[in-house]
Each structure stands twice: as C-alpha cells, then as structure tokens.
C-alpha angles and dihedrals in degrees: 000000000000117000117245117244110260093213137059104258095202093050091049091049091051090051088051093049090052091048094051091045092054100043107017127241103285096044093052111085128204085243092057093042093052091044091051093044094045096234138108121253093254088059093050091052092045094052104033107019101232140333095281093050090046090053091048090053092046090051091053090048088050089051091051095047125017095019097043093094091081094054091044092051093048093049101041106043117091096222134039090237093053091046094052091045092052091047091055096045095048089046090056090054096042098044094049095042114127089214096084140002117308126263130005125317092210090055099041105025097092102034112139097008121160126232090274088067098053095117091055090051089049092050095054092041087056093054090047090050090050092052090049088051091050089051089052094051091055092046092049089052088057091049093050090049092052093248090124132047116274111265095024109166095240095178090052089049094050091050090050093053090044088053090050091053090050093047090052093053089052093046090050090052085053091056105269112158129227090265093050091054094045088059089055091050092049092050092046090054090051086067092061106118115251122221108242112255112254114248 
C-alpha cells in the first residue's frame, strides 16, 4: 500500500513559487526550496520530479493566480485599448503589492541564467511571447473596427506595451511604488494612436 504524503502539496508548491519569484530559478537551490517547504529532498523529487519541473509547475500556478489579471483583462474588456489599459493598471497594483515579491515571475524568473538553464529561459520566453501575441490580437480588433488609424503597426504597438510591462516589473523590483507604476501606465497609454478627426 502506497504511503500517504506527509505534507500539503499545494502549500509546498505555493512556497516554492514565492521562493522562485523572490530569487529567480538559478539562485534558488534545492536546499533552500526544501528548507522553505519543510520537506526533505526525496519528498521534493517524489512529489514534483526535480527542480526544473517544480519550477514549471510553479510558473503555471503563477499564471493561474497572481498573473491571471492579464488574461482576464484581455478577455473581458470591450476594446483593445481598454484591455491594454486595464492590464497596465492592474500590473501596477499587482507588481507593487506588499503581499508577495515585487514584479512578475514570468519576467524575472530566469534573469542571469547559465546555459544549463536554457530550457527554463525558453519556457518563460514562450509565456511572454504568448502575452505579446494576445496584445496584438486585441489591437488588431481595434484596427479592424476603425478605432485605430489605418496602417497602424499593430505588431510594433503590441511589442511596445509588452516592453512597458517588462519595464514596470523591473521598476517595481527596484522599489517603484504603485503610484510610480500608475504614472508609467498613464504615460504609456498617451502613446496610443488616435484616429484623425473627420473634416
């Protein structure tokens, strides 16, 4: 008969998520993870496989919890402009929240990784590229509906707002406040192309 796990897997995963978010993938050792999770290395390997698979699971949990505001905003707002603005404003609140590490795990989790962590870098790059593609789809919707000037570079605009989000994450880790990040969001929205007034 299989032995029951002597720990709460979901609580352990949340603890690992916060450790990776705070320190990054490479700087977070298995020893630090098991100490924070209150388990021994064999339990970590039995429950999660290895450090990389634990990280992948932590990132997916992050996307479904702390990072879910972006997906919701892009799905729920009636226009691309409203969706992007909501993403920026909610990112300002989320990245500066005192309730968890600053910034975004998907943006900062694989900074300064060596060649042996290439798969982790690729995983996070994929999430960021998916987010940028989602921005572009909503911006394309606005272009098709005549809410953007004809010929607007929607790919460039999506990349610009993705870069703003990445910068906001870095600024928050450098100590930027919620108000500081909201100012960035407001300035970024002032760059949204206006449809020329009809004569």
